[in-house]
N, C-alpha and C positions, 0 to 999 in steps of 0.2 A: 548486434541483433536485438530487435525490439520484440520481446515476447509479450503476449497479452492473453486475456480470457474474454470470450465473446458469447453472446446468446442470452436467453432468458435467465432471470435471477434464480439461483440455485441449480441451474442446468448448464452453466458455462462450460465451454470447450476451450482447449488450448489453441492458440494461434500465434502467428508471427506477422509483423508488418513488413510488406515488401518495399522495394525502392520507390514505387509509385504511390505508397500510402494505402495499398489495398491489404485486406486481411487474407492470409493463407491458413488453411486448416492443418493443424499439427496432431489431430487426435489419433491418426494411425500410428504415430510415433511416441506420443505421450498421453497418459490418461488425464493429466491436468498440469498446470503450472503450479506445482505444489510438491511437497515431500521430496522424494528422491530425484525429481526433475530439477531441483535447485542445486544438486550436488555438482561439484566440478567435473566429474566423469560424464555426467549427462550433458552438461553444457558443452563440453569438448566435442561430443559426438554431434551436437547440433551445429557447431561452427563450420563443419565441412559440408553442410547441407546446401543443395541448390534450392533456395527458397522458391524460385519460380517454377519448380517441378511439383510443388504442392498444390492441392486443389484450391481454387479461388473461392472465397466465401462471398455469396451475393450480398450486396449492400455497401453503403459508405459508413465507415466508423463514425459514431456519434451523430449520425443523421438518421439513417434507417437501420443501422446495425448497432445494437447495444453492446457496449464494452462493460465488462464486469470488473470486480476488484482485481488488481494486478496479479495477486497470487491467491490460491485457495488453501483451505485447511490450516488457517493461521492458528498457531498454538498460543502465542502471547502477543500482546500489543502494548509495548512498554514506551512510556513517554518521559521526556525531560522537560520540566517546567522552569520558567524564568531563566532560560538558557543563554540570554544575552542582555547586556546592561540596558539597552534602550527599552526592551520589553519590561524589565523590572521597573524602570523609571515611569513608563506609561501606566503601569499597574499601581504606582505609588508604593512600591516595595523596595527594600534593599536587595542588592545582589547577594544571593545566598552563598555562604562559604563552601558548601557542598552541593552537588546537583540535586534538584528536587525531582525524585523519581516517582511516577504514578503509572497506573495502567488504565486502559479503556477496555470495555467489553468487545470481544471480537464480533459480536452480533451487530455492532455499529458500523462495521466495514461495508461499504457499498461501492458501486461503480461510479465513474466520474460524472455521469449525468442523472444518476438515480436521485429520487426525492430523499431529502434528509428528514429523518423522523424526529420531530420535536416533541418532548414530553408534554402531555396535556396540562394546561395551566401555566406553563412556563412563560414568563413575561420578560425575562432578561436572558435571551439566547444570544450567545456570543460566538464568533468564529475567528479563526486565524488560519492563514495558509502556512503549511509546514513542509519541511523536507522529510520524507519518510525513507528510512534505510531498511532494506529487506535483508535480514540475515539468512543466509542460505543453508547453513549447517550448524549442528549443535556445537556450542562452545561454552567455555567457562574459564574465567580468570585469564583471558587472552592478553598477552603483552601488547601495548599500544603499537609496537613495531609490526605485529602480525595481524592487527585488527582487520585491515582491508581484505585479507585472504578469506574472511568469513562473510563478506558482503556479496550478496547475489546481485543487487541492483538498487536503484533509487526510484522513488515515486513522489508525486505531489499528494499531500494529505490535506483535506479540509477538516480541521480540528474544530468541532462544534461542541460547545458546553452550555448547559442550562445553568447559568451563574446563580440564579435565584434558588435553585434546588441544591446546587453544589455547596453554597454558602449559607444554607437555611439556618444552621445552628449558630451562625455568627451575626445574624441580622437583628 
């Protein structure tokens, strides 16, 4: 099941993609693809749903129907840097012995076709395509063997950085 959020920025509604690639409205069943909707019990109730019985949303996704960020009410946006050897090599850096953990502001999250906001004056804006892992429920110190039980889903992330501002103290 491919859940999504559609509509104007800040007013997104929950939806699901049907087998023909059309968006169906889930707002009568979920307030948003966020919070409790990401929990296993909520997902289990959606699995038995006849998607074709839901109201069809007018428009074609990413043509005349805006898709929003895949989930709403994001609490944390945690990133892992230099997470593979080729990337460390292209950055001219050694592979770190421990993961490089950093965060991004959740206000930077946008839909797949939304304009990316570049800081005024940035001349060295860089981007990378990344795999995003959406954690669906609270967790802490989870053993590796249980980690996938906490994953709600996956998404593509356009990781954009203003390198000149990020490294301003090192130039």
